[in-house]
Structures are given as C-alpha cells and as structure tokens.
C-alpha positions as CSV (number, residue, x, y, z in Angstrom):
1,K,0.0,0.0,0.0
2,D,2.9,2.4,0.8
3,R,4.5,1.8,-2.6
4,D,1.3,2.1,-4.6
5,E,0.4,5.6,-2.6
6,R,4.2,6.6,-3.2
7,Q,3.8,5.7,-7.0
8,K,0.4,7.9,-7.3
9,F,2.0,10.9,-5.6
10,A,5.1,10.9,-7.6
11,M,2.7,10.0,-10.8
12,E,0.6,13.3,-9.5
13,N,3.6,15.6,-9.4
14,V,5.3,14.6,-12.7
15,K,2.2,15.6,-14.6
16,K,2.5,18.9,-12.8
17,L,5.9,19.4,-13.3
18,Y,6.0,18.6,-17.2
19,G,2.4,20.5,-17.3
20,D,4.1,23.7,-15.7
21,F,7.0,23.2,-17.8
22,L,5.6,22.9,-20.9
23,D,2.6,25.1,-20.3
24,I,0.0,22.3,-21.4
25,D,-2.4,20.2,-19.7
26,I,-1.4,16.3,-18.8
27,D,-4.1,14.5,-17.9
28,Y,-2.5,11.0,-17.8
29,V,0.7,9.2,-16.6
30,S,2.5,6.1,-17.1
31,I,5.5,4.2,-15.1
32,V,7.2,1.9,-17.5
33,D,10.3,-0.3,-16.5
34,F,12.7,-1.6,-18.3
35,Q,11.6,-5.1,-18.4
36,T,8.4,-4.0,-20.3
37,F,10.5,-2.6,-23.2
38,V,12.3,-6.0,-23.5
39,D,9.5,-8.0,-23.0
40,V,7.5,-5.7,-26.0
41,V,10.3,-6.1,-28.2
42,D,10.6,-9.9,-27.5
43,A,7.2,-10.1,-28.3
44,Y,8.0,-9.5,-32.1
45,G,10.6,-11.5,-32.4
46,G,13.2,-8.7,-31.9
47,L,14.0,-5.3,-34.0
48,T,16.4,-5.1,-37.2
49,I,18.9,-2.1,-35.6
50,D,21.4,-0.2,-37.6
51,V,24.0,0.4,-34.3
52,D,26.0,3.5,-34.8
53,Q,29.0,2.5,-32.9
54,N,30.8,0.2,-30.6
55,M,29.4,0.1,-27.4
56,C,30.9,-1.8,-24.0
57,H,29.9,-0.7,-20.5
58,R,30.1,-3.5,-17.7
59,D,29.0,-2.8,-14.3
60,N,29.2,-5.4,-11.6
61,A,27.5,-3.7,-9.3
62,D,23.9,-3.4,-11.0
63,G,24.4,-6.3,-13.3
64,T,24.6,-3.8,-16.5
65,N,26.5,-5.8,-19.6
66,I,26.5,-3.9,-23.1
67,N,28.4,-4.9,-25.7
68,L,27.3,-4.2,-29.2
69,K,29.3,-3.8,-32.4
70,K,28.9,-1.1,-34.9
71,G,26.2,-2.3,-37.8
72,I,22.9,-3.6,-39.0
73,Q,22.3,-6.7,-37.1
74,Q,19.1,-8.2,-35.8
75,L,18.4,-7.7,-31.5
76,D,16.7,-9.0,-29.3
77,G,14.8,-6.9,-26.4
78,K,17.8,-6.8,-24.0
79,K,20.6,-5.9,-26.8
80,T,18.1,-3.3,-27.9
81,L,17.5,-2.0,-24.3
82,D,21.7,-1.8,-24.0
83,F,21.3,0.1,-27.6
84,V,19.0,3.0,-26.1
85,R,20.5,2.8,-22.8
86,Y,24.2,3.4,-23.9
87,R,25.9,6.1,-22.7
88,M,29.4,5.6,-21.1
89,S,32.1,3.0,-21.5
90,M,33.2,1.4,-18.3
91,N,35.6,-1.8,-17.3
92,C,36.1,-2.3,-21.2
93,S,39.1,-2.6,-23.0
94,P,39.2,-0.5,-25.4
95,K,36.7,1.7,-24.1
96,T,34.0,2.5,-26.2
97,K,33.1,6.4,-27.2
98,E,30.7,8.2,-24.8
99,S,27.3,9.0,-26.4
100,N,25.3,12.3,-25.6
101,D,21.6,12.7,-24.9
102,F,21.0,13.7,-28.9
103,E,22.5,10.5,-29.7
104,R,20.5,8.5,-27.2
105,N,16.9,10.4,-28.5
106,A,17.9,9.5,-32.3
107,R,18.6,5.6,-31.1
108,Q,15.1,5.7,-29.3
109,Q,13.6,7.2,-32.2
110,Q,14.7,4.4,-34.6
111,V,13.5,1.9,-32.1
112,I,9.9,3.4,-31.7
113,S,9.9,3.6,-35.6
114,K,11.4,0.1,-35.9
115,L,8.7,-0.9,-33.6
116,L,5.9,1.1,-35.0
117,D,6.4,-1.0,-38.2
118,K,6.4,-4.3,-37.1
119,I,2.9,-3.7,-34.9
120,T,1.5,-2.5,-37.9
121,T,2.0,-5.5,-40.0
122,P,-0.4,-8.1,-40.2
123,Q,1.5,-10.3,-38.0
124,G,2.2,-7.7,-35.6
125,L,-1.5,-7.4,-35.0
126,L,-1.6,-10.9,-34.2
127,N,1.2,-10.6,-31.6
128,L,-0.7,-7.6,-29.8
129,S,-1.8,-10.0,-27.1
130,S,1.7,-11.0,-25.8
131,V,2.4,-7.2,-26.1
132,F,-0.8,-6.5,-23.7
133,D,0.7,-9.3,-21.2
134,A,4.1,-7.9,-21.4
135,V,2.5,-4.2,-20.5
136,A,0.0,-5.5,-17.8
137,K,2.4,-7.0,-16.0
138,N,4.9,-3.9,-15.7
139,V,3.5,-0.2,-16.2
140,K,1.6,1.6,-13.3
141,T,-0.6,4.3,-15.7
142,D,-3.6,6.2,-14.5
143,I,-5.6,6.1,-17.9
144,P,-8.4,4.5,-17.4
145,S,-9.1,1.1,-19.3
146,V,-11.8,2.5,-22.2
147,Q,-9.2,5.3,-22.8
148,I,-6.4,2.3,-23.3
149,E,-8.5,0.5,-25.5
150,S,-9.7,4.0,-28.1
151,L,-5.3,4.7,-28.0
152,I,-4.7,1.4,-29.2
153,K,-7.3,1.2,-31.7
154,T,-6.2,4.5,-32.9
155,Y,-2.2,3.8,-32.9
156,V,-2.3,0.4,-34.6
157,S,-3.7,1.9,-37.6
158,I,-1.8,5.1,-37.7
159,D,-0.1,6.2,-40.5
160,L,3.4,6.6,-39.2
161,D,4.3,9.6,-42.1
162,K,1.8,11.3,-39.4
163,I,4.2,10.9,-36.7
164,E,5.4,14.3,-35.3
165,Y,8.7,14.0,-33.3
166,V,9.2,16.9,-31.0
167,H,12.5,17.2,-29.4
168,L,14.7,20.0,-27.6
169,E,17.9,20.6,-28.6
170,G,19.7,22.8,-26.2
171,R,23.2,23.0,-25.0
172,W,25.1,20.1,-24.1
173,D,27.7,21.5,-21.4
174,G,29.4,17.5,-20.7
175,K,26.8,16.3,-17.9
176,Y,23.5,18.2,-19.0
177,V,21.4,19.6,-21.7
178,R,20.9,23.4,-21.2
179,L,17.6,24.6,-23.0
180,S,16.9,27.9,-23.8
181,D,13.3,29.8,-23.4
182,E,13.2,29.6,-26.6
183,D,13.8,26.2,-27.3
184,V,11.2,25.1,-24.4
185,A,8.8,27.8,-25.8
186,M,8.6,26.1,-29.5
187,A,8.3,22.7,-28.2
188,S,5.2,24.1,-25.9
189,E,3.3,25.4,-29.4
190,R,3.9,22.7,-31.2
191,L,2.4,20.5,-28.7
192,K,-0.2,22.8,-28.1
193,V,-1.0,22.2,-31.9
194,Q,-1.0,18.9,-31.8
195,L,-3.5,18.8,-29.0
196,L,-6.0,20.9,-30.4
197,P,-9.6,19.5,-30.7
198,D,-9.4,18.9,-34.0
199,G,-5.8,18.5,-34.6
200,P,-3.2,20.6,-36.4
201,P,-4.5,22.6,-39.4
202,P,-3.6,21.2,-42.6
203,A,0.0,22.5,-43.9
204,E,0.0,25.4,-46.5
205,P,0.9,24.2,-49.8
206,E,4.1,25.2,-51.1
207,Q,4.5,28.0,-53.4
C-alpha cells in the first residue's frame, strides 16, 4: 500500500512538473520499467537495428553488461534496451566512445519507428496479445481502461508519416542539456497545436 501511495504521489507530481514546464495540461501518466521494453521487443521477435557505434559498458554493481558492435543487426529485447541506454564505457578494454543525449534520442526514435513498423503488419497485429501481457505485468498508469482501448485502436492503424517527434536540442555542457527559453517555447507551441480538438491545421501548400 505504501508503494502504491508513493507511485500515485510521484505520478501526480510528474504531471504537474511537466505540465507547468511545457504550459500544457497533462491528464495521464504511465510508469514503464525496463522489463516492459524488453518484453515488448521480444514479443515481436526482436528488431533490425542500425547500431551507430561500438558500445561496451560493464557494471557488476547493477548487472549492466552492454557489448554491441557497430552495424545493422538483429537485436533481442535486452540488446535493444542496451542500444537505447548506452551512455558511457566502463570496465572495457578498449573503451568505446561516449554517447550524449542527442545521440540517445536518435536511437530511441529509430527503435520506436522499427516497433511501429512491426506492430502495423498483419503478423504484428496477431502478436498484440503478447504485448498486452507484457504491458499489463509491468506498467502502472492512471489512464482509464476505456481510454487505453481507444488509444490502441487509434495507434495500431496510424500512418507512420503522421507521427511528429518534438525534441529539444538545447546545449550539451558535458553533463546536462541546457535548454534555452526559446527552445522550450517552441516545443510547447508545437505540442499545443497537436492537442487542438480538431488536430493540427493542414499544412499550407508550397508556393
């Protein structure tokens, strides 16, 4: 019970924090652990990923063991998680190049795109029950079940070209991404347009 109360408190504060930061109303939030990601990727038989660099990181304290080679390859759920998580090299000889948040964002977008490609295939639709099992076991959310059903129906059939990624560039100082007020305002306005009741207005034809 105490754990549930702490999660509820955290979820409410996350909604307020990011809602205030981006000046938008956030109605729902979900807590997704790493195992959910691994299980979903495995439910689709892994993903063909273009690994952009060699990655090596070993940490006996938390059990992390990342060892990926550059190139296009088939990754299972655990290795796909390694691919999107990789930040720096430790306990490896030779060490591999570090990775900043911009590069990690690009990897995450590649993985999301690959997953959506699989989900929208006939075979992918047949595997949805396995995905639901993985999500049900590992996700905590305050989204009503009827709303979840509506979201699934919407996004399973979505045109991938209609997905817009809104990311903040900022300035990398070696430890953190420092965002300018202009960057945050731009992201806020783009999100607000997407949240209009009738969706974003159609693009004006090129002259």
